[in-house]
ZALUM-235074 format. One record per atom (N, C-alpha, C, CB): y, x, z. Coordinates in steps of 0.2 Angstrom, whole numbers, plus 5000, padded with zeros to 4 digits. Atoms other than C-alpha are relative to their C-alpha. Glycine has a CB too. Example, Ala and Ser with C-alpha at 12.3 -4.5 7.8 and 13.67 -1.06 7.14 Angstrom:
<atoms>
499450045000497850625039500650045000500049955006499449964999499550685036500549965003500250024993
</atoms>
This chain:
<atoms>
499450045000500050005000500650045000500049955006499449965001501750074995500550005006500449984994499549994994503150125007500449945000500450064999499650055000504149975002499749935002500349994993500450064998502749845007500249985007499350025000499850034994503249735021499449985004500549945000500650034996502149675036499849934997500250005007500150065003502249505028499550004994500649964998500549995006501349565012499350035002500350054995500749974997499949645023499649945003500150065004500450054997499449475029500349985007499350025001499750024994500549475045500549955000500350075003499550055000501649345040499949964993500750035000500050045007502049225025500150044994500549945001500049975007501849275007500850004998499649984995499350005003503449314997500149934997500150054995499950065003503149154988500149945005499349984996499950054995503049055004500750005003499550015006499349994998504649125010500549974995500250085001499550035005505549084994499949924999499850034993500050085000504848904994500349975006499249985000499650024994505448885012500750004999499850045006499350005001507148945007500249954995500250074997499950055005507148834992500049935003499650004994500150064997506648685002500649995005499449995004499450014995508048715015500750004996500050065005499450005004509348745001500249934997500050064995499950075002509848555000500450004994500249965006499550015006511348584988499850054994500750015003500349955005510348714978500550054997499849964994499549955002511848834978499750085001500649995004500349934999510648984982500250035007500350054995499849974993511349005000499849945005500750025000500050054994511048915017500650005004499450025004499450014995512548845026499749995007500449944997500250024993512548815044499749935001500750005005500350065000512148635041499350004998500449954996500749995002510648685031499550045004500050034993500449964995510048815043499849965006500450065002500150044994510248685057499449954998500649965002500550045002509148565047499350035000500249974993500649965001507848695044499750015007500150074997500349994993507748735063499849935003500650035004500250074997507648545067499349994997500549954998500750025003506148525055499550055003500050014992500549964996505348675064499949985007500350084999500050024993505548585080500450035005499350015002499549974996506948675087500749965000500250084998499450044999508448575094500550055002499949955005499549954998509848705093500749975000500050064995499350025000511648675098500450034994500350025007499649975006512948705084500250075001500649964999499849934998513448865093499550054999500350005007500649965001511748935092499850014993499449975004500149995007511548895074500550044997500149924997499549965003513248975070499850075002500749985003500249934998512649135080499550024996499950005008500649985004511049135071500250014992499449955000499749995007511949115054500350074999500449944998499749945000513049255058499650065001500550015006500549955000511549365063499750014994499649995006500449995006510649335047500550024994499749934999499549995005512249345036500150074999500649965001499949925001512049525029500650024997499450024996499449975004513649525018500649965003499949984993499450024996514749425030500449944996500550055001499750065004515049275017500049945004499750004994500150064997514649145030499449964998500649964999500650035002513049095022499450054999500149974993500649965000511249155021499749994993499549985006500350005007510649205004499250025001500350054995500749994999508749235000499950065003499749994993500149944997508849415004500150005008500450064997499850014993509649375021499449975003500649975001500650044997508249245024499450045000499949944996500649965000506849365019500050055005500050034993500049954994507449495031499949975007500750045000500150044993507549365045499349995001500549945000500850014999505749315042499750065001499849964993500349944999505249495041500150025007500250054995499949984993506049525058499649965005500850005001500450044996505249375065499350025001500049934998500749985000503549435060499950075004499850024992500149934996503849615067500049985008500650044999500050014993504349535084499349965002500649955001500750034999502749425083499550055001499949944995500549955000501749575080500050045006500050054994499949974994502449655095499849965007500750035001500250054994502049505107499350015001500249934998
</atoms>
């Protein structure tokens, strides 16, 4: 496996296709980014009842380029980080 392979691609998390499908399903307006409202809806569907302040903080943490939205690359990094944390648990 090459140096660029992620833990998710080794079976420790969702496949790239699954991450992309999850992102696409959450991107309600199909603009290629997740807004705070879309991220909040995604968390709610995952069974998490987050306050708007927590959603805003998570969006800021995921937003790699500071544009106020989460694009697919930001989302992918966030999922990979979650997998890493889960592997440590």
